[in-house]
C-alpha positions in Angstrom: 92.7 112.6 88.4 90.7 109.7 90.5 89.4 106.3 88.2 85.9 106.4 88.7 83.5 103.8 88.4 82.0 103.8 84.7 85.3 105.6 83.4 87.1 103.6 80.6 90.0 101.8 82.2 93.3 103.7 81.5 95.0 101.6 79.0 98.9 101.1 79.5 102.0 98.8 78.2 104.0 97.1 81.1 106.6 94.3 81.7 104.9 91.6 83.7 106.2 88.2 85.4 104.5 86.3 81.9 106.2 89.1 79.4 104.8 92.7 78.1 101.3 93.1 77.9 99.1 95.9 76.8 96.1 96.1 79.5 93.4 96.6 77.0 94.6 93.6 74.6 95.0 91.6 77.8 91.3 92.0 78.6 90.2 91.0 75.0 86.4 90.9 75.8 87.3 89.1 79.4 86.3 90.7 82.7 89.6 91.7 84.8 90.7 92.1 88.0 93.7 94.5 88.7 95.1 94.9 92.5 98.3 96.3 93.4 100.5 95.7 96.3 102.5 98.3 98.4 105.8 96.6 97.5 107.7 93.0 97.2 108.7 90.9 99.8 106.3 92.1 102.4 104.2 89.8 104.5 100.2 90.9 103.5 101.2 90.7 99.7 102.8 87.4 99.8 99.3 85.5 101.5 97.2 87.8 99.2 99.4 86.4 96.1 99.4 83.0 97.2 95.4 82.9 98.0 94.7 84.6 94.5 96.8 82.1 92.9 94.8 78.8 94.7 91.6 81.1 93.4 92.4 81.0 89.6 90.4 77.9 88.9 87.4 80.3 90.1 88.3 83.5 88.4 88.4 81.3 85.1 85.0 80.1 85.9 83.7 83.6 85.5 85.8 84.6 82.6 88.1 87.0 84.8 91.6 87.6 83.8 93.7 88.6 87.0 96.7 91.0 86.9 98.8 91.9 90.0 101.0 95.1 90.5 104.2 96.1 92.4 106.2 99.3 91.9 109.4 96.8 92.0 112.0 95.4 89.1 110.8 92.3 87.3 113.9 90.7 89.0 112.6 91.1 92.1 109.2 89.5 91.2 111.1 86.5 90.3 112.5 85.7 93.6 109.1 87.1 95.7 107.5 84.7 93.4 109.6 81.8 95.0 109.0 82.8 98.4 105.3 83.0 97.5 105.1 79.4 96.2 107.0 78.3 99.3 105.1 79.8 102.2 101.8 79.8 100.4 101.6 76.4 98.9 100.5 77.8 95.6 103.2 79.1 92.6 102.3 82.6 90.8 99.9 82.0 88.2 99.3 85.3 86.9 101.0 88.2 85.6 102.6 90.7 88.3 103.4 94.0 86.6 106.7 95.4 87.5 105.6 98.8 87.7 108.0 101.9 88.0 105.1 104.0 88.8 103.4 105.0 86.0 100.7 102.7 86.2 100.4 103.2 89.9 99.9 107.2 89.4 97.7 106.6 86.4 95.1 104.7 88.8 95.7 106.7 91.9 97.2 103.9 93.7 99.6 106.0 95.6 98.0 108.3 98.4 100.7 110.8 99.8 98.9 111.2 102.8 99.3 107.4 103.2 102.7 107.0 102.0 104.4 109.0 99.1 105.6 106.2 97.6 104.0 103.0 98.1 100.5 101.9 96.7 97.5 101.9 98.8 95.8 98.1 98.5 93.6 98.8 95.3 91.5 96.5 93.5 90.1 97.6 90.6 87.2 95.1 88.2 87.0 95.9 84.8 84.0 94.9 82.3 84.7 93.3 78.7 83.3 97.0 77.7 86.9 97.9 79.6 84.8 100.1 82.0 85.7 100.2 85.8 82.9 98.2 87.4 84.1 98.2 91.0 87.3 99.6 92.6 88.0 99.1 96.4 90.9 100.4 98.6 92.5 98.9 101.5 95.4 100.6 103.9 98.7 98.7 103.2 98.2 96.9 106.7 95.0 95.4 106.3 95.0 92.4 103.7 91.8 91.9 101.2 89.0 89.4 100.8 89.6 87.9 97.7 86.3 85.6 98.2 84.3 88.7 98.7 85.9 90.2 95.2 84.5 86.8 93.6 81.0 87.8 95.2 81.2 91.0 93.8 82.0 89.6 90.4 79.2 87.2 90.6 76.9 90.3 91.5 78.5 92.3 88.4 78.1 89.4 85.9 74.3 88.7 87.1 72.9 92.1 87.2 74.5 93.1 83.7 72.6 90.5 82.3 69.2 90.9 84.1 67.6 93.9 85.5 67.9 93.0 89.0 70.1 94.1 92.2 71.5 91.9 94.7 70.6 92.5 98.6 73.0 92.7 101.4 75.1 89.9 102.0 74.2 88.4 98.8 75.4 85.1 97.6 75.1 83.3 94.4 72.1 81.4 94.1 70.1 83.4 96.4 66.8 85.4 95.7 67.4 89.0 94.5 65.4 92.3 93.8 63.8 93.5 90.5 65.2 96.9 89.5 62.5 99.7 90.1 63.1 100.7 86.1 61.4 97.3 85.5 57.4 97.9 85.7 55.1 95.2 87.3 53.6 94.7 83.6 57.2 94.0 82.4 57.9 91.8 85.6 55.0 89.6 84.8 56.8 89.0 81.3 60.2 88.1 83.1 59.1 86.4 86.5 55.7 84.6 85.5 56.1 82.7 88.6 55.4 85.7 90.6 57.6 87.8 93.5 57.2 88.4 96.8 56.5 92.2 96.9 57.5 93.7 100.6 57.0 97.3 99.3 55.9 98.5 95.6 60.0 99.4 95.3 61.2 96.2 97.0 60.4 92.9 95.1 62.1 89.7 96.0 62.3 87.0 92.8 64.3 84.0 92.5 68.0 84.8 91.1 67.6 84.2 87.2 69.7 81.2 86.1 69.9 81.5 82.3 
């Protein structure tokens, strides 16, 4: 079965480059990003892991733990990590799961019509409540945009705290939309400075800061 947005993220225990972890314990009240790689020693994955390592301070600022996965043995991860540091200029600084296929199948990361052994490039963002907040899939040939993943996390964290939604191409700090579930009377209490009403269902307000 597919893992869908709103589902509890399936728990698992796995060996990683930083020792054995149990996923739900690893989250431990934080946000988490779980992302898969088709295979070790592949060029696109190498660039992705190096870039994610460079972004680790940005994930940490947002209270996000990062966890990678490849269906290869732990000893192969060690050699690949050296290649990542050498070619990308950044050492692996987050756990990389050595999966035997269990986690890949649990999260429906293997698509037989694409390849019956390799994982697609899956991304799952998991909230502190251990529920799936976002899932994205890329074909094996296309590298992911981790700046976009950070942007989506900014939106997820903002909208989880405030009754707002983020418009197209929104970036952190830009105006947001008051959700339709908030009446004008309620909005006046929340936003005494007012808002820009383009339509009754489209009310634009500066991004909440608290």
